[in-house]
DSSP file (Angstrom, degrees, kcal/mol; ACC not computed):
  #  RESIDUE AA STRUCTURE BP1 BP2  ACC     N-H-->O    O-->H-N    N-H-->O    O-->H-N    TCO  KAPPA ALPHA  PHI   PSI    X-CA   Y-CA   Z-CA
    1    1 A M              0   0    0      0, 0.0     2,-0.4     0, 0.0     0, 0.0   0.000 360.0 360.0 360.0 129.0   11.3    7.8   15.9
    2    2 A T        -     0   0    0      2,-0.0    40,-2.8     0, 0.0     2,-0.5  -0.699 360.0-151.7 -87.2 134.8    8.2    9.7   14.9
    3    3 A L  E     -A   41   0A   0     -2,-0.4     2,-0.3    38,-0.2    36,-0.0  -0.911  10.1-157.1-107.8 134.5    4.9    8.4   16.2
    4    4 A L  E     -A   40   0A   0     36,-3.0    36,-3.1    -2,-0.5     2,-0.1  -0.824  14.4-123.9-110.0 147.4    1.7    9.1   14.2
    5    5 A T  E  >  -A   39   0A   0     -2,-0.3     4,-2.5    34,-0.2     5,-0.2  -0.354  36.5-103.1 -75.4 168.5   -1.9    9.2   15.3
    6    6 A V  H  > S+     0   0    0     32,-0.6     4,-2.7     1,-0.2     5,-0.2   0.915 123.9  52.2 -59.7 -42.8   -4.3    6.9   13.6
    7    7 A A  H  > S+     0   0    0      1,-0.2     4,-2.0     2,-0.2    -1,-0.2   0.910 110.8  46.7 -61.6 -42.6   -5.7    9.9   11.6
    8    8 A E  H  > S+     0   0    0      2,-0.2     4,-2.0     1,-0.2    -1,-0.2   0.905 113.6  48.3 -66.4 -41.6   -2.2   10.9   10.4
    9    9 A A  H  X S+     0   0    0     -4,-2.5     4,-2.0     1,-0.2    -2,-0.2   0.913 111.3  50.2 -65.4 -42.6   -1.3    7.3    9.5
   10   10 A R  H  X>S+     0   0    0     -4,-2.7     5,-1.9     1,-0.2     4,-1.2   0.889 109.0  52.7 -62.2 -39.4   -4.6    6.9    7.6
   11   11 A E  H  <5S+     0   0    0     -4,-2.0     3,-0.3    -5,-0.2    -1,-0.2   0.915 109.1  48.5 -63.7 -43.0   -3.9   10.1    5.7
   12   12 A R  H  <5S+     0   0    0     -4,-2.0    -1,-0.2     1,-0.2    -2,-0.2   0.881 118.8  39.6 -63.8 -37.6   -0.5    9.0    4.6
   13   13 A L  H  <5S-     0   0    0     -4,-2.0    -1,-0.2    -5,-0.2    -2,-0.2   0.566 102.7-132.4 -87.8  -9.2   -1.8    5.7    3.4
   14   14 A R  T  <5 +     0   0    0     -4,-1.2     2,-0.3    -3,-0.3    -3,-0.2   0.963  57.3 146.4  53.0  55.5   -5.0    7.2    2.0
   15   15 A M      < -     0   0    0     -5,-1.9    -1,-0.2    -6,-0.1    -2,-0.1  -0.915  50.6-109.9-126.8 145.9   -7.0    4.5    3.7
   16   16 A G     >  -     0   0    0     -2,-0.3     4,-2.3    -3,-0.1     5,-0.2  -0.271  30.9-111.5 -71.8 161.3  -10.4    4.5    5.3
   17   17 A R  H  > S+     0   0    0      1,-0.2     4,-2.4     2,-0.2     5,-0.2   0.938 114.8  45.4 -60.2 -51.5  -11.0    4.3    9.0
   18   18 A N  H  > S+     0   0    0      1,-0.2     4,-1.8     2,-0.2    -1,-0.2   0.903 112.9  50.6 -63.0 -41.7  -12.5    0.8    9.1
   19   19 A Q  H  > S+     0   0    0      2,-0.2     4,-1.7     1,-0.2    -1,-0.2   0.903 110.8  49.6 -62.7 -41.0   -9.9   -0.6    6.7
   20   20 A F  H  X S+     0   0    0     -4,-2.3     4,-1.9     1,-0.2    -2,-0.2   0.925 110.7  48.4 -66.5 -43.8   -7.1    0.8    8.9
   21   21 A Y  H  X S+     0   0    0     -4,-2.4     4,-2.5     1,-0.2    -1,-0.2   0.815 107.7  56.9 -65.9 -28.5   -8.5   -0.6   12.1
   22   22 A E  H  X S+     0   0    0     -4,-1.8     4,-2.3    -5,-0.2    -1,-0.2   0.891 105.1  51.0 -67.3 -39.2   -8.9   -4.0   10.3
   23   23 A I  H  <>S+     0   0    0     -4,-1.7     5,-2.4     2,-0.2     6,-0.6   0.901 111.5  48.0 -63.1 -41.2   -5.1   -3.9    9.5
   24   24 A I  H ><5S+     0   0    0     -4,-1.9     3,-1.4     1,-0.2    -2,-0.2   0.929 110.4  51.6 -63.8 -44.7   -4.4   -3.2   13.2
   25   25 A K  H 3<5S+     0   0    0     -4,-2.5    -2,-0.2     1,-0.3    -1,-0.2   0.878 109.4  49.4 -60.7 -39.4   -6.8   -6.0   14.3
   26   26 A R  T 3<5S-     0   0    0     -4,-2.3    -1,-0.3    -5,-0.1    -2,-0.2   0.462 112.6-123.7 -79.2  -0.1   -5.0   -8.5   11.9
   27   27 A R  T < 5 +     0   0    0     -3,-1.4    -3,-0.2    -4,-0.2    -2,-0.1   0.838  69.4 136.0  60.2  36.8   -1.6   -7.3   13.5
   28   28 A E  S   <S+     0   0    0     -5,-2.4     2,-0.4     1,-0.2    -4,-0.2   0.578  70.3  39.6 -84.8 -11.3   -0.3   -6.3   10.1
   29   29 A I  S    S-     0   0    0     -6,-0.6     2,-0.3    -5,-0.1    -1,-0.2  -1.000  86.3-121.4-140.5 137.6    1.1   -3.1   11.6
   30   30 A A        -     0   0    0     -2,-0.4     2,-0.3    11,-0.1    14,-0.1  -0.571  32.2-174.3 -79.9 138.9    2.7   -2.5   14.9
   31   31 A V        -     0   0    0     -2,-0.3     2,-0.5     9,-0.2     9,-0.2  -0.926  20.4-139.9-130.3 157.1    1.0    0.0   17.2
   32   32 A I  E     -B   39   0A   0      7,-3.2     7,-2.9    -2,-0.3     2,-0.6  -0.979  18.2-148.2-116.1 126.7    1.8    1.6   20.6
   33   33 A R  E     -B   38   0A   0     -2,-0.5     2,-0.6     5,-0.2     5,-0.2  -0.852  16.2-179.7-100.5 123.5   -1.0    2.0   23.0
   34   34 A R  E >   -B   37   0A   0      3,-3.0     3,-2.1    -2,-0.6     2,-0.4  -0.892  69.8 -57.3-119.0  97.1   -0.9    5.0   25.4
   35   35 A G  T 3  S-     0   0    0     -2,-0.6     0, 0.0     1,-0.3     0, 0.0  -0.568 120.4 -21.1  66.3-121.8   -4.0    4.7   27.4
   36   36 A R  T 3  S+     0   0    0     -2,-0.4     2,-0.3    -3,-0.1    -1,-0.3   0.514 119.9  98.5 -93.9  -6.7   -6.8    4.8   24.9
   37   37 A K  E <   - B   0  34A   0     -3,-2.1    -3,-3.0   -32,-0.0     2,-0.5  -0.649  61.2-149.8 -89.0 135.9   -4.7    6.4   22.2
   38   38 A L  E     - B   0  33A   0     -2,-0.3   -32,-0.6    -5,-0.2     2,-0.4  -0.895  13.1-169.8-102.7 131.5   -3.1    4.3   19.4
   39   39 A L  E     -AB   5  32A   0     -7,-2.9    -7,-3.2    -2,-0.5   -34,-0.2  -0.961   8.0-152.5-121.8 140.4    0.2    5.6   18.0
   40   40 A I  E     -A    4   0A   0    -36,-3.1   -36,-3.0    -2,-0.4    -9,-0.2  -0.949  19.1-124.0-116.8 123.7    1.9    4.2   14.9
   41   41 A P  E >>  -A    3   0A   0      0, 0.0     3,-1.4     0, 0.0     4,-1.0  -0.437  21.6-127.7 -63.6 135.1    5.7    4.3   14.4
   42   42 A E  H >> S+     0   0    0    -40,-2.8     4,-2.0     1,-0.3     3,-0.6   0.847 106.8  61.3 -55.4 -39.0    6.5    6.0   11.1
   43   43 A P  H 3> S+     0   0    0      0, 0.0     4,-2.4     0, 0.0    -1,-0.3   0.811  98.6  59.0 -59.7 -27.0    8.7    3.2   10.0
   44   44 A E  H <> S+     0   0    0     -3,-1.4     4,-2.3     2,-0.2    -2,-0.2   0.882 104.7  48.9 -67.7 -37.3    5.7    0.9   10.1
   45   45 A I  H <X S+     0   0    0     -4,-1.0     4,-2.2    -3,-0.6    -1,-0.2   0.929 112.0  48.5 -66.0 -45.1    3.9    3.1    7.6
   46   46 A D  H  X S+     0   0    0     -4,-2.0     4,-2.5     1,-0.2    -2,-0.2   0.908 111.7  50.2 -60.5 -42.6    6.9    3.0    5.3
   47   47 A R  H  X S+     0   0    0     -4,-2.4     4,-2.3     1,-0.2    -1,-0.2   0.916 109.6  50.3 -62.4 -43.8    7.1   -0.7    5.6
   48   48 A L  H  X S+     0   0    0     -4,-2.3     4,-1.3     2,-0.2    -1,-0.2   0.886 110.7  49.6 -63.6 -39.1    3.5   -1.2    4.8
   49   49 A I  H  X S+     0   0    0     -4,-2.2     4,-0.9     2,-0.2     3,-0.4   0.938 112.1  47.3 -64.8 -46.9    3.8    1.0    1.7
   50   50 A R  H >< S+     0   0    0     -4,-2.5     3,-0.5     1,-0.2    -2,-0.2   0.874 109.6  54.9 -61.7 -36.7    6.9   -0.9    0.5
   51   51 A Q  H 3< S+     0   0    0     -4,-2.3    -1,-0.2     1,-0.2    -2,-0.2   0.816 107.7  49.5 -66.3 -31.7    5.1   -4.2    1.1
   52   52 A E  H 3< S+     0   0    0     -4,-1.3     2,-0.3    -3,-0.4    -1,-0.2   0.630  85.7 102.1 -85.6 -15.1    2.1   -3.1   -1.1
   53   53 A I    <<  -     0   0    0     -4,-0.9    -4,-0.0    -3,-0.5    -3,-0.0  -0.563  54.3-163.8 -76.2 128.8    4.2   -2.0   -4.1
   54   54 A I        -     0   0    0     -2,-0.3     2,-0.1     0, 0.0    -2,-0.0  -0.954  18.1-130.5-113.9 116.2    4.1   -4.6   -6.9
   55   55 A P        -     0   0    0      0, 0.0     2,-0.2     0, 0.0    -2,-0.0  -0.395  23.8-114.6 -68.0 140.2    6.9   -4.0   -9.5
   56   56 A A        -     0   0    0     -2,-0.1     2,-0.5     1,-0.1     3,-0.1  -0.496  27.2-131.2 -71.6 141.0    5.7   -4.1  -13.1
   57   57 A K    >>  -     0   0    0     -2,-0.2     3,-0.8     1,-0.1     4,-0.7  -0.831   6.3-153.3 -98.4 128.9    7.1   -7.0  -15.1
   58   58 A R  H 3> S+     0   0    0     -2,-0.5     4,-1.9     1,-0.2     3,-0.4   0.789  91.4  70.6 -68.7 -27.1    8.7   -6.2  -18.5
   59   59 A S  H 3> S+     0   0    0      1,-0.2     4,-2.4     2,-0.2    -1,-0.2   0.822  90.8  61.1 -61.7 -29.8    7.8   -9.6  -19.8
   60   60 A F  H <> S+     0   0    0     -3,-0.8     4,-1.4     1,-0.2    -1,-0.2   0.934 107.1  43.9 -60.3 -46.0    4.1   -8.7  -19.8
   61   61 A F  H  X S+     0   0    0     -4,-0.7     4,-0.6    -3,-0.4    -2,-0.2   0.856 112.6  52.1 -70.3 -34.8    4.8   -5.9  -22.3
   62   62 A K  H >< S+     0   0    0     -4,-1.9     3,-0.6     1,-0.2     4,-0.4   0.920 112.3  45.1 -66.3 -42.7    7.1   -8.0  -24.4
   63   63 A S  H 3< S+     0   0    0     -4,-2.4     4,-0.2     1,-0.2    -1,-0.2   0.754 119.0  41.8 -74.6 -23.2    4.5  -10.8  -24.7
   64   64 A H  H 3X S+     0   0    0     -4,-1.4     4,-1.4    -5,-0.2    -1,-0.2   0.374  86.1  95.9-104.1   3.7    1.6   -8.5  -25.5
   65   65 A R  H <X S+     0   0    0     -4,-0.6     4,-1.3    -3,-0.6     3,-0.3   0.909  83.9  50.4 -61.6 -43.0    3.5   -6.1  -27.9
   66   66 A S  H  4 S+     0   0    0     -4,-0.4    -1,-0.2     1,-0.2    -2,-0.1   0.858 111.6  47.3 -67.5 -34.3    2.3   -8.0  -31.0
   67   67 A S  H  4 S+     0   0    0     -4,-0.2    -1,-0.2     1,-0.2    -2,-0.2   0.715 110.3  54.1 -78.8 -19.0   -1.4   -7.9  -29.9
   68   68 A L  H  < S+     0   0    0     -4,-1.4     2,-0.3    -3,-0.3    -2,-0.2   0.734  97.6  74.4 -84.9 -24.1   -1.1   -4.2  -29.0
   69   69 A S  S  < S-     0   0    0     -4,-1.3     2,-0.4    -5,-0.2     0, 0.0  -0.629  80.6-124.2 -92.6 149.2    0.2   -3.0  -32.3
   70   70 A C        -     0   0    0     -2,-0.3     2,-0.3     3,-0.0    -2,-0.1  -0.722  25.2-159.0 -88.3 137.5   -2.0   -2.7  -35.5
   71   71 A S    >   -     0   0    0     -2,-0.4     3,-0.8     1,-0.1     4,-0.5  -0.780  28.4-116.3-112.3 162.3   -0.8   -4.6  -38.5
   72   72 A A  G >  S+     0   0    0     -2,-0.3     3,-0.6     1,-0.2    -1,-0.1   0.779 112.0  63.3 -65.5 -26.9   -1.7   -4.0  -42.1
   73   73 A E  G 3  S+     0   0    0      1,-0.2    -1,-0.2     2,-0.1    -3,-0.0   0.800  99.9  51.0 -70.6 -29.3   -3.3   -7.4  -42.3
   74   74 A T  G <         0   0    0     -3,-0.8    -1,-0.2     1,-0.2    -2,-0.2   0.557 360.0 360.0 -88.2  -6.6   -6.0   -6.5  -39.7
   75   75 A R    <         0   0    0     -3,-0.6    -1,-0.2    -4,-0.5    -2,-0.1   0.464 360.0 360.0 -79.9 360.0   -7.1   -3.3  -41.5
């Protein structure tokens, strides 16, 4: 298991320092404390990324298709 520093984890997530520490404070991500150093297991970063992905719904495009296309009547 690879352990990442806070800086490395933030870089992977493209997240600011304060926001990342807020996630740690809310215990949304597991950390390992070694003295004063915080280390984040790489699978936790992957889990957080998967958790944040929202799949696009095809029904949105089907229901809005008619309003997105131009018709001869509106010209």
